[in-house]
C-alpha positions as CSV (number, residue, x, y, z in Angstrom):
1,M,-6.4,24.3,0.5
2,I,-2.6,24.3,0.6
3,V,-0.8,24.2,4.0
4,N,3.0,24.0,4.3
5,G,3.1,23.0,0.6
6,R,0.7,20.1,1.1
7,K,-2.8,19.9,-0.2
8,V,-5.1,19.5,2.8
9,T,-8.8,18.9,3.3
10,R,-11.0,20.0,6.2
11,F,-13.0,17.7,8.5
12,N,-14.5,18.0,12.0
13,I,-13.7,15.6,14.8
14,P,-15.7,15.6,18.0
15,T,-13.4,15.4,21.0
16,T,-13.7,15.4,24.7
17,Q,-12.9,18.7,26.5
18,S,-9.7,17.1,27.9
19,Q,-8.6,15.9,24.5
20,K,-9.1,19.4,23.1
21,E,-7.2,21.0,26.0
22,Y,-4.4,18.5,25.6
23,A,-4.1,19.2,21.9
24,E,-4.1,22.9,22.5
25,K,-1.5,22.7,25.2
26,Q,0.9,20.5,23.2
27,A,0.5,22.6,20.1
28,A,1.2,25.7,22.1
29,K,4.4,24.1,23.5
30,L,5.5,23.3,20.0
31,G,4.5,26.7,18.7
32,I,2.2,25.3,16.0
33,P,-1.5,25.4,15.3
34,V,-3.6,22.6,16.8
35,S,-4.5,21.4,13.3
36,E,-0.8,20.9,12.5
37,F,-0.3,19.0,15.8
38,V,-3.2,16.7,14.9
39,R,-1.9,16.2,11.3
40,G,1.5,15.2,12.9
41,L,-0.2,12.7,15.1
42,I,-1.9,11.1,12.1
43,D,1.3,11.0,10.1
44,A,3.1,9.4,13.1
45,H,0.4,6.8,13.4
46,K,0.6,6.1,9.7
47,Q,4.3,5.5,9.8
48,S,4.0,3.4,13.0
49,S,1.3,1.2,11.3
50,K,3.5,0.8,8.2
51,N,6.5,-0.2,10.3
52,D,4.3,-2.7,12.3
53,E,3.1,-4.2,9.0
54,L,6.6,-4.6,7.7
55,R,7.8,-6.1,10.9
56,R,5.0,-8.7,10.8
57,A,5.8,-9.5,7.2
58,A,9.5,-10.0,8.1
59,E,8.6,-12.2,11.0
60,F,6.3,-14.3,8.8
61,L,9.0,-14.8,6.2
62,A,11.9,-15.3,8.6
63,A,11.5,-19.1,8.8
64,D,11.5,-19.4,5.0
65,Y,14.7,-17.4,4.7
66,K,16.4,-19.5,7.4
67,N,15.3,-22.9,6.0
68,N,15.0,-22.4,2.2
69,K,18.4,-21.9,0.6
70,E,16.8,-20.8,-2.7
71,M,15.5,-17.7,-0.9
72,T,19.0,-16.6,-0.1
73,V,21.0,-17.8,-3.1
74,F,21.9,-14.2,-4.1
75,S,22.8,-13.1,-0.6
76,D,26.5,-13.8,-1.3
77,I,26.6,-11.1,-3.9
78,D,24.7,-8.5,-1.8
79,G,26.7,-5.3,-1.8
80,D,28.9,-6.3,-4.7
81,D,29.5,-3.6,-7.3
82,F,27.8,-4.4,-10.6
83,L,29.2,-1.6,-12.6
C-alpha cells in the first residue's frame, strides 16, 4: 500500500482507551488520520534515537580527539577549497 508516496504496511497495536483517545484527539487537532499521527511518532522516535546514538559516539570519542594529535592532523585544512 502507498500512503503519501511511501510504501507502508499494516499492523495492529493494542492500546489502552486513553491512548486511543489521545491519538484521535491529537490527530484531529492536526487534521490528519490517526495512522499518520502514529507514523509521525515512530519517525520522531527513530530520529531521536539516531541523534542519541551519535551523541554517545561523539562523547565516547571526544577524549581521543582532545588528546591524540593524529586524530586532528587534518583539522587545519577543514573548510579549505580543494578545487
